[in-house]
C-alpha positions in Angstrom: 54.9 53.3 105.2 57.4 56.0 104.3 60.4 55.9 102.1 63.3 58.3 101.7 64.4 60.2 98.6 67.8 61.1 100.2 66.5 64.3 101.6 62.9 64.0 102.7 60.7 61.1 103.7 57.3 60.9 102.2 54.5 58.3 101.9 54.9 55.6 99.3 51.6 56.6 97.7 53.1 60.0 96.8 55.8 58.3 94.7 55.4 58.1 90.9 55.8 54.3 90.9 52.5 54.0 92.7 50.7 56.2 90.2 52.0 55.4 86.8 51.0 52.3 84.7 53.4 51.8 81.8 52.3 51.0 78.3 50.3 52.5 75.4 47.0 50.8 74.3 47.3 53.0 71.2 51.0 53.5 70.3 51.4 54.0 66.5 55.0 52.9 66.4 54.9 53.5 62.6 55.1 57.2 63.2 58.7 56.8 64.0 60.1 54.2 61.5 63.1 52.1 62.4 63.0 53.5 65.9 63.9 56.9 64.7 67.1 56.3 62.7 65.9 58.7 60.0 63.8 60.9 62.2 65.2 64.4 62.9 62.8 65.2 65.7 59.7 63.8 67.4 57.0 66.3 68.4 54.4 65.1 70.9 51.5 67.4 71.4 49.6 66.9 74.7 45.9 67.1 74.2 42.7 66.4 76.0 40.2 63.9 74.5 37.6 66.7 74.0 40.0 69.0 72.1 39.3 67.6 68.7 38.9 71.1 67.1 42.4 72.0 68.4 43.9 68.8 66.9 42.1 69.3 63.6 43.5 72.8 63.4 47.0 71.6 64.0 46.7 68.8 61.4 45.5 71.3 58.8 48.3 73.8 59.5 51.7 73.5 61.0 51.7 69.7 61.3 51.8 69.6 57.5 55.4 70.6 57.7 56.3 67.6 59.8 56.6 64.8 57.3 58.6 66.7 54.6 61.1 67.6 57.3 61.3 64.0 58.7 59.6 65.0 61.9 57.4 62.5 63.7 54.3 64.1 65.2 51.5 62.8 67.3 48.9 63.8 69.9 49.2 62.3 73.4 46.0 61.6 75.3 45.0 59.7 78.4 42.1 57.3 78.5 39.0 59.1 77.2 35.8 59.2 79.2 33.1 56.7 78.1 31.1 59.3 76.2 34.1 60.2 74.0 35.5 56.7 73.4 33.7 56.2 70.1 34.7 59.7 68.8 38.3 59.0 69.7 38.2 55.7 67.9 36.8 57.3 64.9 39.3 60.1 64.9 42.2 57.8 65.2 40.9 55.5 62.5 41.0 58.5 60.2 44.3 60.1 61.2 46.4 57.4 63.0 48.1 59.9 65.2 46.6 59.5 68.6 48.8 58.0 71.3 47.0 56.9 74.4 48.5 56.2 77.8 47.1 54.1 80.7 45.8 56.9 82.9 42.6 58.9 83.2 42.9 62.1 81.2 42.6 64.9 83.9 44.5 68.0 84.7 46.0 66.5 87.8 47.3 63.6 85.8 49.4 65.7 83.5 52.6 64.4 85.1 51.5 60.9 84.1 51.0 62.2 80.5 54.6 63.6 80.5 55.9 60.4 81.8 53.9 58.5 79.1 55.5 60.8 76.5 59.0 59.9 77.7 58.2 56.2 77.7 56.8 56.4 74.2 59.9 58.1 72.9 62.2 55.6 74.7 60.2 52.7 73.4 59.4 53.6 69.8 61.7 56.5 68.8 64.9 56.1 70.9 67.3 56.8 68.0 65.8 60.2 67.2 68.1 63.0 68.4 65.4 65.2 70.0 61.9 65.2 71.5 59.8 68.3 71.6 56.8 68.6 73.9 54.1 71.2 73.4 50.4 71.7 74.0 47.5 71.8 71.6 47.0 75.5 72.0 50.4 76.4 70.6 51.5 77.1 67.0 54.9 75.6 66.2 57.1 76.9 63.4 58.8 73.5 62.6 61.4 75.0 60.4 62.4 77.5 63.0 62.5 74.8 65.6 64.8 72.6 63.5 67.0 75.7 63.0 67.2 76.1 66.7 68.2 72.5 67.1 71.1 72.9 64.6 72.5 75.6 66.8 71.8 73.9 70.1 72.8 70.3 69.8 74.2 69.6 73.3 73.6 66.3 75.1 71.9 65.6 78.4 69.9 68.8 78.2 66.3 70.2 78.3 65.9 73.6 76.6 63.0 76.0 77.2 61.8 79.0 79.1 63.8 78.3 82.2 62.0 79.0 85.5 64.0 79.0 88.7 63.6 79.9 92.4 59.8 79.7 92.0 57.9 79.4 95.3 55.0 76.9 95.4 51.6 78.5 95.8 49.6 77.0 98.7 46.4 78.9 97.9 43.8 76.3 96.9 41.9 78.9 94.9 44.8 79.1 92.5 44.9 76.6 89.6 48.6 76.0 90.0 48.6 75.5 93.8 50.4 72.5 95.2 49.7 71.3 98.8 52.7 71.2 101.1 52.2 67.4 101.7 52.7 66.9 98.0 55.8 69.2 97.6 57.1 70.5 101.0 60.1 72.3 99.6 60.3 76.1 99.8 61.1 76.4 96.1 60.7 74.3 93.0 63.7 72.9 91.2 64.7 74.6 88.0 62.3 73.6 85.3 61.3 74.5 81.7 57.9 76.1 80.9 55.5 73.3 79.8 54.2 75.2 76.8 57.1 73.9 74.9 60.4 72.3 75.8 63.1 70.4 73.8 64.8 67.3 75.3 67.9 65.8 73.9 67.3 62.2 73.1 70.0 60.8 75.3 68.4 62.5 78.4 65.1 60.6 78.0 66.4 57.3 79.5 68.0 59.1 82.4 64.7 60.9 83.2 62.8 57.6 83.0 65.3 55.8 85.3 64.7 58.2 88.2 60.9 58.6 87.6 59.6 55.6 89.7 61.2 56.9 92.9 60.4 60.5 92.3 57.7 62.5 94.2 54.5 63.0 92.3 53.9 66.7 91.7 50.7 67.7 89.9 52.4 70.4 87.8 53.9 68.5 84.8 56.6 71.0 84.0 57.7 71.1 87.7 57.6 67.3 87.7 60.0 67.2 84.7 62.2 69.6 86.6 62.2 67.2 89.6 63.3 64.4 87.3 66.0 66.6 85.7 67.4 67.4 89.1 67.5 63.8 90.2 69.0 62.6 86.9 71.6 65.3 86.5 70.0 66.6 83.3 70.8 70.2 82.5 67.9 72.7 82.1 69.0 75.5 79.8 67.3 78.8 79.2 66.4 79.2 75.5 64.8 82.6 74.7 63.8 81.3 71.3 61.4 78.8 73.0 59.5 81.4 75.0 55.9 81.2 73.9 55.0 84.4 72.1 51.5 85.9 72.6 49.4 85.3 69.5 47.1 88.2 69.4 47.8 90.7 66.6 51.0 88.9 65.5 52.0 89.7 61.9 53.5 87.4 59.3 57.1 88.4 60.0 56.6 87.7 63.7 55.1 84.3 62.9 58.0 83.4 60.5 60.7 84.3 63.0 59.1 82.6 66.1 59.4 79.0 67.1 56.4 78.9 69.4 53.2 81.1 69.6 50.0 80.8 71.5 47.1 80.0 69.2 43.4 79.1 69.6 42.1 76.8 66.8 40.9 79.6 64.5 44.3 81.4 65.0 46.2 78.3 63.8 44.8 78.8 60.3 45.7 82.5 60.3 49.3 81.8 61.4 49.7 79.1 58.8 48.4 81.4 56.0 50.9 84.1 57.1 53.7 81.6 57.1 53.0 80.5 53.5 51.9 83.8 51.9 54.4 84.5 49.1 53.3 88.1 48.7 54.5 89.1 52.2 58.2 90.0 52.4 60.0 90.2 55.7 
C-alpha cells in the first residue's frame, strides 16, 4: 500500500510512523524539574552504548558547567546490545543521566534517536526555552552557547550550520549515501549540521506533529530538515555554531567557540584551557 505526502507517493513502511516506537524506558524526568520552568536550556548528547569513555570525558569537563547555569544535560541512547546491558545499568545507576529510547542503537536508526530527543523534550522539559542537540565527540562551551541564545531568541527556529541545495549521494560505498527509494528528491531540504543545532522550544511540538507522516531518511540531520520543511520551522544559519576543528586549538580559541570537535582525551585539554586563570585572551 502507498500513501501520499502531498507531492510523492511512497510505501507506508517508509513512513516514520511505521518505524518509531514512542516512550523512554529510562527517562530521568528529574533532570528537568517542574517541566523546565527554571531551566534555561536542555542539552541532549547523542551517544552510542559503547562510548562510555566519551561520556566520562564530557561528565568530567564541560558538563560540569551545566547545573550552575541551570542547564539540563543528558546522554541519549537507543537500546544497548545484550553484552552491554549490565554496563549501561551500572553507569546509569552511578550518574543518572542516560536517557534510553525504544529502538536498536545503530547508525541507520539515528533519525529515531533524534525523534526520541524531541519526544523527551516535549514530555519532560516542554517549558524550557531551547533544546540543543550535539554528539559525544564535541566540546561545548556552555557559557558561549548561552550567550548565543541571548542574542538569538527567535521563535519557531532551528539554528546551526545551515546546509542547502545538497544533492543526495547514491554511491553505496559512501557512509552518507541514501538510496533513491528512500529519498527520491534531487536535493535535500535545507537542514542544520547534526554536530550541533539549537531548537527553539516552541518548534519542538510542531516538528513532532508532522513526524509520523514524514518519510524516513537515515541521515538524522536531513530528517530534521524534512520535518522542519513540513512543519514550517525556519532553519537559520548561525556561524557561531559551526563545529571548529579541535587539533591545535589554543585557549583563546576554546574560550571564544561554542562548539569544537574533541576526542575523549581532548575534552580534558579543552576544559583545562577554559579554566586556566594564567592565560589571558
